[in-house]
KOLMARMAR-410520 format. One record per residue (C-alpha): residue in three letters; x, y, z. Coordinates in Angstrom, 2 decimals. Layout:
BEGIN
REC  resn       c1       c2       c3
REC   ala        X        Y        Z
...
***
This chain:
BEGIN
REC  resn       c1       c2       c3
REC   unk     0.00     0.00     0.00
REC   unk     1.05     3.64    -0.17
REC   unk     3.41     4.49     2.65
REC   unk     1.89     7.95     3.13
REC   unk    -1.37     6.27     4.15
REC   unk     0.44     4.33     6.88
REC   unk     2.32     7.44     8.00
REC   unk    -0.87     9.49     8.20
REC   unk    -2.56     6.75    10.20
REC   unk     0.33     6.67    12.68
REC   unk     0.19    10.46    12.98
REC   unk    -3.57    10.45    13.60
REC   unk    -3.14     7.75    16.26
REC   unk    -0.14     9.61    17.74
REC   unk     1.88     6.42    17.38
REC   unk     5.61     6.91    16.65
REC   unk     6.86     4.83    13.74
REC   unk    10.21     3.82    12.28
REC   unk    11.54     2.63     8.95
REC   unk    14.74     1.12     7.56
REC   unk    16.95     1.66     4.52
REC   unk    18.83    -1.16     2.78
REC   unk    21.08    -1.18    -0.26
REC   unk    21.77    -3.89    -2.87
REC   unk    24.99    -5.72    -1.93
REC   unk    27.82    -5.91    -4.45
REC   unk    28.14    -9.69    -4.27
REC   unk    25.72   -12.59    -4.65
REC   unk    26.73   -13.98    -1.26
REC   unk    25.99   -10.56     0.23
REC   unk    22.51   -10.67    -1.26
REC   unk    21.84   -14.06     0.29
REC   unk    23.00   -12.75     3.67
REC   unk    20.82    -9.66     3.30
REC   unk    17.78   -11.85     2.62
REC   unk    18.48   -13.67     5.88
REC   unk    18.78   -10.33     7.68
REC   unk    15.52    -9.08     6.16
REC   unk    13.85   -12.21     7.47
REC   unk    15.20   -11.63    10.98
REC   unk    14.30    -7.94    11.01
REC   unk    10.74    -8.33     9.69
REC   unk     9.33    -9.07    13.20
REC   unk    10.53    -5.58    14.22
REC   unk     7.53    -4.39    12.15
REC   unk     8.92    -1.25    10.49
REC   unk     6.28     0.90     8.84
REC   unk     8.23     0.52     5.60
REC   unk    11.68    -0.08     4.17
REC   unk    13.39     1.62     1.25
REC   unk    15.91     0.17    -1.18
REC   unk    18.60     2.37    -2.69
REC   unk    19.58     2.83    -6.33
REC   unk    23.16     2.58    -7.56
REC   unk    25.11     5.78    -8.07
REC   unk    25.51     4.85   -11.73
REC   unk    21.77     4.73   -12.35
REC   unk    20.47     1.97   -14.61
REC   unk    23.41    -0.40   -14.02
REC   unk    21.92    -1.46   -10.69
REC   unk    18.22    -1.15   -11.45
REC   unk    17.53    -4.87   -11.88
REC   unk    19.16    -5.72    -8.54
REC   unk    17.34    -2.90    -6.75
REC   unk    14.06    -4.03    -8.26
REC   unk    14.72    -7.68    -7.41
REC   unk    15.53    -6.81    -3.81
REC   unk    12.44    -4.59    -3.55
REC   unk    10.17    -7.22    -5.09
REC   unk    11.55    -9.98    -2.88
REC   unk    11.27    -7.91     0.32
REC   unk     7.63    -7.17    -0.42
REC   unk     6.62   -10.60    -1.71
REC   unk     8.40   -12.90     0.72
REC   unk     9.14   -10.82     3.82
REC   unk     5.90    -8.81     4.04
REC   unk     7.46    -5.33     3.99
REC   unk     5.84    -2.31     2.39
REC   unk     8.68    -1.20     0.12
REC   unk     9.78     2.13    -1.33
REC   unk    12.32     1.89    -4.14
REC   unk    14.75     4.69    -4.94
REC   unk    14.80     5.99    -8.50
REC   unk    17.30     8.51    -9.85
REC   unk    17.72    10.57   -12.99
REC   unk    21.40     9.63   -13.29
REC   unk    22.29     8.02   -16.61
REC   unk    18.69     7.30   -17.65
REC   unk    16.53     8.72   -20.40
REC   unk    12.83     9.33   -19.85
REC   unk    12.06     6.18   -21.86
REC   unk    14.40     4.10   -19.70
REC   unk    12.81     5.51   -16.55
REC   unk     9.38     4.65   -17.95
REC   unk    10.46     1.07   -18.60
REC   unk    11.75     0.82   -15.03
REC   unk     8.54     2.28   -13.61
REC   unk     6.48    -0.13   -15.68
REC   unk     8.42    -3.02   -14.11
REC   unk     7.97    -1.50   -10.65
REC   unk     4.24    -1.18   -11.24
REC   unk     4.01    -4.76   -12.54
REC   unk     5.72    -5.87    -9.31
REC   unk     2.99    -4.07    -7.32
REC   unk     5.51    -1.77    -5.65
REC   unk     3.64     1.45    -5.02
REC   unk     6.24     3.77    -3.51
REC   unk     9.14     5.67    -5.08
REC   unk    11.83     7.86    -3.53
REC   unk    12.51    10.21    -6.45
REC   unk    16.05    11.61    -6.58
REC   unk    18.24    13.46    -9.00
REC   unk    21.05    11.11    -8.00
REC   unk    24.81    11.32    -7.59
REC   unk    27.37    11.33   -10.41
REC   unk    28.42     7.86   -11.63
REC   unk    31.89     8.50   -10.19
REC   unk    32.64    10.45    -7.01
REC   unk    34.21    13.81    -7.78
REC   unk    32.68    14.14   -11.23
REC   unk    30.24    16.92   -12.02
REC   unk    26.69    15.69   -12.34
REC   unk    25.26    15.93   -15.84
REC   unk    21.84    15.03   -17.15
REC   unk    21.47    12.30   -19.73
REC   unk    20.29    13.37   -23.17
REC   unk    16.54    12.78   -23.18
REC   unk    16.53    12.52   -19.39
REC   unk    15.79    14.78   -16.44
REC   unk    18.02    17.30   -14.70
REC   unk    16.18    17.63   -11.38
REC   unk    14.22    15.46    -9.00
REC   unk    11.29    17.86    -9.38
REC   unk    11.14    17.00   -13.10
REC   unk    11.19    13.29   -12.32
REC   unk     8.38    13.73    -9.78
REC   unk     6.29    15.75   -12.23
REC   unk     6.84    13.09   -14.89
REC   unk     5.76    10.26   -12.58
REC   unk     2.60    12.12   -11.63
REC   unk     1.79    12.98   -15.25
REC   unk     2.29     9.45   -16.58
REC   unk     1.16     7.30   -13.63
REC   unk    -1.28     9.58   -11.81
REC   unk    -1.80     8.61    -8.19
REC   unk    -0.61     5.01    -8.53
REC   unk     2.72     5.73    -6.82
REC   unk     3.29     7.29    -3.45
REC   unk     6.25     9.63    -3.87
REC   unk     8.90    10.62    -1.36
REC   unk    11.57    13.31    -1.81
REC   unk    14.88    13.89    -0.06
REC   unk    15.44    16.82     2.29
REC   unk    18.82    18.24     3.30
REC   unk    18.94    19.72     6.83
REC   unk    22.38    21.20     6.22
REC   unk    21.54    22.26     2.68
REC   unk    22.40    20.42    -0.52
REC   unk    26.08    20.59    -1.43
REC   unk    25.23    22.37    -4.68
REC   unk    22.72    24.85    -3.23
REC   unk    23.63    28.48    -2.81
REC   unk    21.92    28.65     0.58
REC   unk    19.57    26.74     2.89
REC   unk    16.72    29.01     1.83
REC   unk    17.23    28.17    -1.86
REC   unk    17.50    24.48    -0.98
REC   unk    14.14    24.67     0.80
REC   unk    12.62    26.49    -2.20
REC   unk    13.69    23.62    -4.45
REC   unk    12.19    21.18    -1.95
REC   unk     8.92    23.14    -1.98
REC   unk     8.88    22.77    -5.76
REC   unk     9.25    19.00    -5.40
REC   unk     6.35    18.96    -2.95
REC   unk     4.20    21.06    -5.28
REC   unk     4.94    18.63    -8.13
REC   unk     3.49    15.70    -6.20
REC   unk     5.66    14.65    -3.23
REC   unk     3.75    12.96    -0.39
REC   unk     6.42    13.06     2.33
REC   unk    10.09    13.87     2.90
REC   unk    12.99    11.87     4.33
REC   unk    16.10    13.79     5.28
REC   unk    19.72    13.09     4.55
REC   unk    21.60    11.86     7.62
REC   unk    22.74    14.43    10.18
REC   unk    24.26    14.56    13.67
REC   unk    23.43    18.13    14.67
REC   unk    19.89    18.35    16.00
REC   unk    19.78    22.12    15.73
REC   unk    20.39    21.81    11.99
REC   unk    17.36    19.54    11.68
REC   unk    15.04    21.70    13.76
REC   unk    16.06    24.81    11.80
REC   unk    15.48    22.94     8.53
REC   unk    12.05    21.86     9.72
REC   unk    11.22    25.46    10.70
REC   unk    12.29    26.76     7.29
REC   unk    10.20    24.10     5.52
REC   unk     7.06    24.99     7.45
REC   unk     7.66    28.69     6.88
REC   unk     7.93    27.99     3.13
REC   unk     4.53    26.28     3.15
REC   unk     5.68    22.65     3.14
REC   unk     2.99    20.81     5.09
REC   unk     3.70    17.16     4.34
REC   unk     5.41    14.87     6.92
REC   unk     9.18    15.35     7.32
REC   unk    10.95    12.21     8.56
REC   unk    14.49    12.61     9.95
REC   unk    17.07    10.13     8.73
REC   unk    19.58     8.77    11.27
REC   unk    22.58     6.51    10.78
REC   unk    23.74     4.91    14.05
REC   unk    27.54     5.02    14.19
REC   unk    28.86     1.47    13.82
REC   unk    32.54     1.91    13.06
REC   unk    34.77     4.98    13.30
REC   unk    36.50     4.66     9.92
REC   unk    33.22     4.06     8.12
REC   unk    31.65     6.98     9.95
REC   unk    34.51     9.30     8.96
REC   unk    34.44     8.17     5.36
REC   unk    30.70     8.63     5.09
REC   unk    30.50    12.02     6.80
REC   unk    33.49    13.30     4.80
REC   unk    31.89    12.14     1.56
REC   unk    28.58    13.81     2.37
REC   unk    30.29    16.75     4.09
REC   unk    28.04    16.15     7.08
REC   unk    28.47    18.51    10.04
REC   unk    29.68    16.67    13.13
REC   unk    29.41    18.64    16.41
REC   unk    32.71    19.06    18.26
REC   unk    31.49    17.09    21.26
REC   unk    30.71    14.04    19.11
REC   unk    34.00    14.35    17.27
REC   unk    36.03    14.53    20.46
REC   unk    34.11    11.69    22.10
REC   unk    34.77     9.45    19.12
REC   unk    38.40    10.43    18.83
REC   unk    39.01     9.07    22.33
REC   unk    37.55     5.61    21.51
REC   unk    38.10     5.32    17.75
REC   unk    40.28     2.22    18.02
REC   unk    37.74     0.32    20.13
REC   unk    35.00    -0.91    17.77
REC   unk    32.73    -2.14    20.58
REC   unk    32.95     1.21    22.37
REC   unk    32.26     3.10    19.12
REC   unk    29.20     0.97    18.42
REC   unk    27.87     1.49    21.96
REC   unk    28.47     5.22    21.65
REC   unk    26.63     5.23    18.32
REC   unk    23.65     3.45    19.87
REC   unk    23.51     5.83    22.84
REC   unk    23.77     8.86    20.54
REC   unk    21.01     7.59    18.22
REC   unk    18.75     6.92    21.20
REC   unk    19.35    10.43    22.58
REC   unk    18.78    12.11    19.21
REC   unk    15.67    10.04    18.45
REC   unk    14.11    10.62    21.85
REC   unk    14.70    14.37    21.62
REC   unk    13.02    14.54    18.20
REC   unk    10.12    12.33    19.24
REC   unk     9.57    14.50    22.32
REC   unk     9.40    17.54    20.04
REC   unk     6.72    16.00    17.85
REC   unk     8.61    14.27    15.05
REC   unk     6.22    11.52    13.86
REC   unk     8.85     8.87    13.12
REC   unk    12.50     8.03    12.50
REC   unk    14.09     6.61     9.36
REC   unk    17.22     4.52    10.02
REC   unk    20.06     4.11     7.56
REC   unk    20.91     0.55     8.59
REC   unk    23.95     0.00     6.35
REC   unk    22.43    -3.50     5.97
REC   unk    23.17    -4.22     9.64
REC   unk    20.67    -5.06    12.34
REC   unk    22.23    -5.03    15.82
REC   unk    22.51    -1.29    16.45
REC   unk    19.11    -0.39    15.02
REC   unk    17.42    -3.14    17.03
REC   unk    19.11    -1.95    20.21
REC   unk    18.14     1.68    19.55
REC   unk    14.50     0.74    19.06
REC   unk    14.56    -1.39    22.19
REC   unk    15.95     1.42    24.31
REC   unk    13.36     3.81    22.90
REC   unk    10.63     1.41    24.00
REC   unk     9.27     1.11    20.47
REC   unk     9.66    -2.64    20.06
REC   unk     7.37    -3.95    22.79
REC   unk     4.15    -2.88    21.15
REC   unk     5.26    -3.46    17.57
REC   unk     6.64    -6.95    18.14
REC   unk     3.84    -8.18    20.42
REC   unk     1.11    -7.05    18.04
REC   unk     0.44    -9.51    15.26
REC   unk    -2.49    -9.11    12.93
REC   unk    -2.33   -12.86    12.28
REC   unk    -0.17   -15.72    13.58
REC   unk     1.79   -15.45    10.31
REC   unk     3.10   -12.32     8.59
REC   unk     0.59   -11.30     5.92
REC   unk     1.98   -10.56     2.49
REC   unk     1.86    -6.93     1.38
REC   unk     1.17    -7.90    -2.25
REC   unk    -2.26    -6.50    -3.07
REC   unk    -3.84    -9.68    -4.41
REC   unk    -3.00   -11.46    -1.14
REC   unk    -4.47    -8.84     1.18
REC   unk    -7.67   -10.89     1.56
REC   unk    -5.72   -14.00     2.52
REC   unk    -6.82   -14.86     6.04
REC   unk    -6.24   -18.62     6.32
REC   unk    -3.21   -20.83     5.71
REC   unk    -2.45   -24.52     6.22
REC   unk    -0.32   -24.95     9.32
REC   unk     2.21   -27.18     7.56
REC   unk     4.25   -24.29     6.12
REC   unk     4.27   -22.23     9.34
REC   unk     8.04   -22.75     9.68
REC   unk     8.71   -22.31     5.94
REC   unk     6.53   -19.32     5.01
REC   unk     8.61   -18.26     2.01
REC   unk     8.23   -21.70     0.48
REC   unk     4.45   -21.43     0.89
REC   unk     4.43   -17.97    -0.68
REC   unk     6.50   -19.15    -3.63
REC   unk     4.31   -22.19    -4.21
REC   unk     1.11   -20.12    -4.16
REC   unk     2.48   -17.17    -6.14
REC   unk     0.27   -17.82    -9.16
REC   unk    -3.00   -18.15    -7.28
REC   unk    -5.63   -15.73    -8.54
REC   unk    -7.42   -15.38    -5.21
REC   unk    -7.12   -16.48    -1.62
REC   unk    -9.59   -17.89     0.87
REC   unk   -11.48   -15.15     2.64
REC   unk   -12.57   -15.91     6.17
REC   unk   -12.93   -19.68     5.97
REC   unk   -10.70   -22.04     4.00
REC   unk   -13.61   -24.25     3.06
REC   unk   -15.43   -21.41     1.30
REC   unk   -12.90   -21.37    -1.53
REC   unk   -11.61   -24.26    -3.61
REC   unk    -7.87   -24.55    -3.08
REC   unk    -5.91   -23.67    -6.22
REC   unk    -3.14   -26.04    -7.17
REC   unk     0.23   -25.48    -5.56
REC   unk     3.27   -24.70    -7.66
REC   unk     6.18   -27.10    -7.90
REC   unk     8.73   -27.28    -5.12
REC   unk    11.42   -25.99    -7.46
REC   unk     9.52   -22.68    -7.59
REC   unk    11.00   -22.01    -4.18
REC   unk    14.05   -20.15    -5.37
REC   unk    14.53   -17.50    -2.71
REC   unk    17.77   -18.87    -1.30
REC   unk    19.02   -19.12    -4.89
REC   unk    20.99   -22.35    -4.87
REC   unk    24.56   -21.61    -5.87
REC   unk    24.66   -18.16    -4.26
REC   unk    26.79   -18.32    -1.13
REC   unk    26.32   -22.09    -1.24
REC   unk    29.76   -22.90     0.17
REC   unk    29.11   -20.66     3.16
REC   unk    25.64   -22.12     3.61
REC   unk    26.98   -25.68     3.49
REC   unk    29.69   -24.81     5.99
REC   unk    27.17   -23.26     8.38
REC   unk    24.80   -26.23     8.16
REC   unk    27.54   -28.81     8.59
REC   unk    28.69   -26.98    11.69
REC   unk    25.13   -26.97    13.11
REC   unk    24.12   -30.51    12.17
REC   unk    27.47   -32.26    12.26
REC   unk    28.06   -35.51    10.38
REC   unk    25.52   -38.05    11.70
REC   unk    26.86   -41.59    11.78
REC   unk    23.56   -43.20    12.74
REC   unk    19.89   -42.38    13.29
REC   unk    20.51   -41.65    16.95
REC   unk    22.82   -38.78    15.95
REC   unk    19.99   -37.30    13.87
REC   unk    17.65   -37.42    16.86
REC   unk    20.23   -35.51    18.91
REC   unk    20.30   -32.73    16.29
REC   unk    16.51   -32.36    16.50
REC   unk    16.67   -32.29    20.30
REC   unk    19.35   -29.59    20.15
REC   unk    17.02   -27.49    17.99
REC   unk    14.27   -27.80    20.62
REC   unk    16.77   -26.56    23.22
REC   unk    17.58   -23.54    21.01
REC   unk    21.18   -24.72    20.68
REC   unk    20.99   -24.54    16.88
REC   unk    19.03   -21.99    14.87
REC   unk    17.33   -23.98    12.12
REC   unk    16.52   -27.26    10.46
REC   unk    15.54   -27.90     6.83
REC   unk    11.86   -27.72     7.85
REC   unk    12.29   -24.74    10.13
REC   unk    13.77   -21.57     8.62
REC   unk    13.76   -19.75    11.95
REC   unk    14.58   -20.51    15.59
REC   unk    11.96   -22.04    17.87
REC   unk     9.01   -19.69    18.41
REC   unk     8.60   -18.24    21.89
REC   unk     5.26   -20.01    22.33
REC   unk     6.99   -23.35    21.74
REC   unk     8.95   -22.84    24.96
REC   unk     5.77   -23.95    26.72
REC   unk     6.25   -27.47    25.32
REC   unk     9.96   -27.56    24.52
REC   unk    10.79   -30.13    27.21
REC   unk     8.17   -32.53    25.88
REC   unk     9.41   -32.03    22.32
REC   unk    13.00   -32.65    23.36
REC   unk    11.98   -35.89    25.06
REC   unk    10.10   -37.07    21.97
REC   unk    13.05   -36.32    19.68
REC   unk    15.39   -38.30    21.92
REC   unk    12.91   -41.18    22.10
REC   unk    12.14   -41.96    18.47
REC   unk    10.26   -39.10    16.81
REC   unk    11.64   -36.29    14.67
REC   unk     9.39   -33.28    15.24
REC   unk     9.22   -30.48    12.65
REC   unk     6.15   -28.43    13.65
REC   unk     4.05   -27.95    16.76
REC   unk     1.97   -25.55    18.79
REC   unk     0.73   -25.68    22.39
REC   unk    -2.97   -25.63    23.18
REC   unk    -4.40   -22.26    24.18
REC   unk    -7.84   -21.77    25.68
REC   unk    -8.93   -18.14    25.48
REC   unk    -5.66   -16.26    25.96
REC   unk    -5.72   -12.48    25.74
REC   unk    -5.18   -11.39    22.14
REC   unk    -2.34    -9.13    23.33
REC   unk    -0.47   -11.97    25.03
REC   unk     3.21   -11.50    24.05
REC   unk     3.68   -15.21    23.24
REC   unk     0.46   -16.35    21.57
REC   unk    -1.54   -13.15    21.04
REC   unk    -2.56   -11.75    17.65
REC   unk    -5.34    -9.73    16.05
REC   unk    -5.30    -6.60    18.18
REC   unk    -6.96    -5.51    21.39
REC   unk   -10.07    -6.86    23.08
REC   unk   -10.03   -10.41    21.71
REC   unk    -9.34   -13.95    22.82
REC   unk    -7.29   -16.54    20.96
REC   unk    -7.48   -20.31    20.91
REC   unk    -5.23   -23.10    19.67
REC   unk    -5.58   -26.83    19.44
REC   unk    -2.38   -28.59    20.36
REC   unk    -0.63   -29.75    17.20
REC   unk     2.45   -31.84    16.54
REC   unk     3.99   -32.98    13.26
REC   unk     6.84   -35.45    13.02
REC   unk     8.62   -38.22    11.16
REC   unk     8.40   -41.71    12.65
REC   unk     9.90   -45.01    11.55
REC   unk     7.45   -47.30     9.79
REC   unk     8.22   -50.04    12.29
REC   unk     6.93   -47.81    15.12
REC   unk     3.90   -46.41    13.32
REC   unk     1.69   -49.48    13.86
REC   unk     2.12   -49.25    17.65
REC   unk     1.39   -45.51    17.53
REC   unk    -1.83   -46.09    15.58
REC   unk    -2.89   -48.70    18.12
REC   unk    -2.21   -46.30    21.00
REC   unk    -4.24   -43.57    19.25
REC   unk    -7.34   -45.78    19.47
REC   unk    -7.55   -44.98    23.19
REC   unk    -7.59   -41.21    22.54
REC   unk   -10.76   -40.33    20.61
REC   unk   -10.14   -36.56    20.83
REC   unk    -7.00   -36.94    18.71
REC   unk    -7.23   -36.80    14.91
REC   unk    -4.30   -37.62    12.68
REC   unk    -2.89   -38.08     9.18
REC   unk     0.06   -40.32     8.37
REC   unk     1.67   -40.77     4.94
REC   unk     4.93   -42.02     3.48
REC   unk     6.70   -41.28     0.19
REC   unk     4.78   -44.08    -1.52
REC   unk     1.46   -42.43    -0.54
REC   unk     0.45   -45.14     1.94
REC   unk    -2.06   -43.23     4.06
REC   unk    -3.63   -43.68     7.50
REC   unk    -6.00   -41.13     9.00
REC   unk    -8.76   -40.52    11.52
REC   unk   -11.39   -39.77    10.49
REC   unk   -10.96   -41.89     7.38
REC   unk   -12.40   -39.08     5.23
REC   unk   -11.07   -36.05     7.09
REC   unk   -12.17   -32.49     6.35
REC   unk   -10.79   -29.08     7.18
REC   unk    -9.85   -28.73    10.84
REC   unk    -9.31   -25.25    12.30
REC   unk    -6.40   -25.37    14.74
REC   unk    -6.00   -21.65    15.50
REC   unk    -8.80   -19.12    15.81
REC   unk    -9.68   -15.85    17.47
REC   unk   -12.80   -14.16    18.77
REC   unk   -12.92   -10.36    18.53
REC   unk   -15.59    -7.75    19.26
REC   unk   -17.87    -7.07    16.31
REC   unk   -16.22    -9.63    14.03
REC   unk   -16.79   -13.13    12.75
REC   unk   -14.59   -15.80    14.24
REC   unk   -11.19   -15.75    12.55
REC   unk    -9.46   -19.07    11.87
REC   unk    -6.06   -18.29    10.38
REC   unk    -4.49   -21.77    10.49
REC   unk    -6.01   -25.10     9.55
REC   unk    -5.12   -28.72     8.99
REC   unk    -6.21   -29.48     5.44
REC   unk    -5.69   -33.09     4.22
REC   unk    -5.30   -32.09     0.55
REC   unk    -2.63   -29.51     1.38
REC   unk    -0.90   -32.03     3.65
REC   unk    -0.41   -34.34     0.68
REC   unk     1.28   -31.48    -1.19
REC   unk     3.41   -30.58     1.80
REC   unk     4.58   -34.17     2.40
REC   unk     6.42   -34.22    -0.94
REC   unk     8.36   -31.13     0.11
REC   unk     8.94   -32.44     3.62
REC   unk    10.45   -35.71     2.38
REC   unk    12.50   -34.03    -0.35
REC   unk    14.17   -31.66     2.14
REC   unk    16.01   -34.61     3.69
REC   unk    17.85   -34.99     0.39
REC   unk    18.17   -31.47    -0.98
REC   unk    18.94   -29.62     2.25
REC   unk    20.71   -32.22     4.38
REC   unk    22.04   -35.32     2.62
REC   unk    23.50   -33.12    -0.13
REC   unk    25.94   -31.63     2.39
REC   unk    27.99   -34.84     2.40
REC   unk    29.81   -36.90    -0.24
REC   unk    27.51   -39.51    -1.75
REC   unk    29.74   -42.36    -0.57
REC   unk    29.82   -41.11     3.05
REC   unk    28.06   -42.64     6.04
REC   unk    26.27   -39.35     6.77
REC   unk    24.80   -39.18     3.27
REC   unk    23.56   -42.77     3.60
REC   unk    22.01   -42.20     7.05
REC   unk    20.10   -39.07     5.99
REC   unk    19.04   -40.45     2.59
REC   unk    17.48   -43.55     4.16
REC   unk    15.17   -41.59     6.46
REC   unk    12.59   -40.56     3.82
REC   unk    12.51   -44.19     2.64
REC   unk    11.87   -45.66     6.11
REC   unk     9.73   -43.02     7.83
REC   unk     6.17   -41.74     7.74
REC   unk     5.19   -38.09     8.11
REC   unk     2.46   -37.73    10.74
REC   unk     0.40   -34.86    12.11
REC   unk    -1.77   -35.11    15.22
REC   unk    -4.34   -32.62    16.51
REC   unk    -5.68   -32.61    20.07
REC   unk    -9.22   -31.35    19.52
REC   unk    -9.88   -30.98    23.24
REC   unk    -8.24   -27.56    23.49
REC   unk    -9.65   -27.03    27.00
REC   unk    -8.18   -29.95    28.93
REC   unk    -6.58   -32.41    26.51
REC   unk    -2.97   -33.60    26.63
REC   unk    -1.51   -34.36    23.20
REC   unk     1.64   -35.85    24.72
REC   unk    -0.13   -38.53    26.79
REC   unk    -0.50   -40.88    23.81
REC   unk     3.27   -41.10    23.46
REC   unk     3.59   -42.75    26.86
REC   unk     1.31   -45.61    25.71
REC   unk     2.11   -48.61    23.60
REC   unk     5.85   -48.85    24.26
REC   unk     6.67   -47.77    20.72
REC   unk     9.20   -45.11    21.68
REC   unk    12.76   -45.73    22.80
REC   unk    13.26   -45.66    26.54
***
């Protein structure tokens, strides 16, 4: 959606907001690492992110567009993409904007841009634009109100402006041509910002002005950046840094403290939000937001148990099968070509067919693969037998390792309620890949299980999904006969199926009750989707684990045999009030002691 709409809503609700800037890395491995960072930072719930454009203009446009599209499609960010006049004709800019529009990106930061090489004089391209105001006017003339447009502001004045007053006059022209809001260049002198803001308001600029801050991470990088931009650094900051410049940890802490102080001062004086130049790093920004007290509300509030996509055609999506809860990007990729999404209740809409597993390309096999293999081998070791595999799964439940092929993220906080039981099961013969504890009417603002906003109550049926050896499945099925409140599905690679009921339907396993609304049921167990998911679940043993080892190694043999000898099973405890899904596993003597 348009970012200005979100900004205006935050302003009307008097709710401070924050946003992040990222840039396209120069290497393919860097891009893979940035995708992982985007995934980790998404729960911080920034109002938006923006993606920069290369100094040389069109040379980097495909990478900027790819990063923008991926961030919006797979990581649920509202994205603003930079666009510059540098090195591009009007026709080339139109072709780029057409691609941006086709990608459903609705926000542009319109800039004149820097010269292709530092130190050169900026020159317009023949058939192009000379000023950001011309670019903004062109976007409005050709695309109407489709795009939300942001412009850059310069608290210390643009390097090429004769004065601050003339700089503000040029900014007013950009606003008059169609700018919705302004983000400032980085600064470290608060008085410069407040004076800039005063001059803007005096000139008749009424749109939101968002200050841009770059937490200091490293002294040499800070010096290089501020020298390049000719940014004013107050004497006190300069002297403080000079005393600790050789201590990276001290510089980073100083940068965090300074960003907190500057942000709090501006927020206290009525600034609606802060834009952070992250330099593609996460630690300092996360710490700043934490110290400002802005994370508690943003991270606890979830509109749904899963992050909704910001792509327009998915905005009505309100239900998902639970099977992909730990691999959301795979689910998004496999449903990318769906024309519509279930609204309200999964059963009201016939499920479109899922795409092939090889559509899941986000990690881009071959990009940073050596580093990925090294990381995974370090986490999972080199199993010499099935017992070693069980120990890896147990370590994941203890949060000693960060991921498994079926789990792209560490254990959810709500899983801590059942982590001991899961660890026991993994050491006793099961290999668990998905679960949730039962919840009976928890407050919708509960920091572990809450979602959907204020005034509601949320419910969950206990759920557990796991691999089990075929030799142990028969005893498990026999034990399940004594637990009528449990329903299950079991299937192997050869499509040998066991289930209760024998013709199962859709089973809601998470739902919420909110004032003035229908009951929301955002996760379900759907037998048809489970049969699609099982192919992926079995294949991951080979593609994401066995492939780490030479084909003639013991580890490759151990991992490759598991999908041939195991069933994939899911169990639901339908008695969400007083049931105990783990009791069945103590019956039948089918687990290892």
